[in-house]
C-alpha positions as CSV (number, residue, x, y, z in Angstrom):
1,E,-2.4,19.5,-1.8
2,G,-4.0,22.7,-0.9
3,F,-4.1,24.8,1.9
4,P,-4.2,24.0,5.4
5,Y,-2.1,21.2,4.6
6,R,-2.6,18.0,6.2
7,Y,-0.1,14.8,7.6
8,V,-0.1,11.7,9.0
9,T,3.0,9.3,10.6
10,A,2.6,5.8,11.9
11,E,5.5,4.4,13.7
12,G,5.6,1.0,14.8
13,P,7.5,-2.6,14.0
14,V,7.2,-3.8,10.0
15,E,7.7,-7.0,8.5
16,I,9.2,-7.5,4.7
17,E,7.7,-10.5,2.5
18,D,9.3,-10.9,-0.3
19,L,6.4,-12.2,-1.9
20,G,8.2,-14.0,-5.3
21,E,5.6,-15.7,-7.4
22,L,2.8,-14.5,-5.1
23,T,3.7,-10.7,-6.6
24,F,0.7,-11.0,-9.2
25,A,-1.8,-12.5,-6.6
26,A,-1.1,-10.1,-3.6
27,I,-1.1,-6.7,-5.8
28,E,-4.2,-7.6,-7.4
29,S,-6.3,-8.5,-4.1
30,M,-5.1,-5.1,-2.8
31,A,-5.9,-3.3,-6.0
32,A,-9.2,-5.3,-6.0
33,R,-10.2,-3.3,-3.1
34,Y,-10.0,-0.1,-4.4
35,L,-11.0,-0.8,-8.3
36,G,-13.3,-3.4,-8.2
37,A,-12.1,-6.8,-9.8
38,Q,-11.7,-6.2,-13.2
39,G,-9.6,-2.7,-12.8
40,G,-7.8,-4.6,-9.7
41,R,-6.8,-7.2,-12.4
42,R,-5.4,-4.4,-14.9
43,Y,-3.6,-2.9,-12.6
44,A,-1.7,-6.2,-11.5
45,E,-1.2,-6.6,-15.1
46,Q,0.4,-3.3,-16.0
47,F,2.6,-3.0,-12.2
48,S,3.5,-6.8,-11.5
49,A,7.1,-7.2,-11.2
50,E,9.2,-10.3,-9.9
51,D,10.9,-8.0,-7.0
52,E,8.1,-6.9,-5.7
53,V,7.6,-6.9,-1.6
54,M,5.3,-6.3,0.8
55,V,5.4,-4.0,4.0
56,R,3.4,-4.4,6.8
57,L,3.5,-2.0,9.7
58,A,1.8,-2.8,13.3
59,P,1.1,1.2,13.8
60,E,2.0,1.6,17.7
61,H,2.0,5.9,17.5
62,W,0.3,7.9,15.2
63,H,0.7,11.6,15.1
64,S,-1.5,14.1,12.6
65,E,-1.1,17.7,11.6
66,V,-2.9,20.2,10.0
67,L,-1.1,22.9,9.4
68,G,-2.3,26.6,8.9
């Protein structure tokens, strides 16, 4: 958001998984890591949709840069 600007890219193979009925549980589990159990549940209740997918990246190459 401010100077000096930074970024990271990662490259590698990906897997795309259609979550279907597991969407709520997957989103709740990921959100709970950052928001705690109650916050994760609230986030999943507001966010979940039936057409969500999960993308898993297996990083093979990393690049980071500081500009400025």
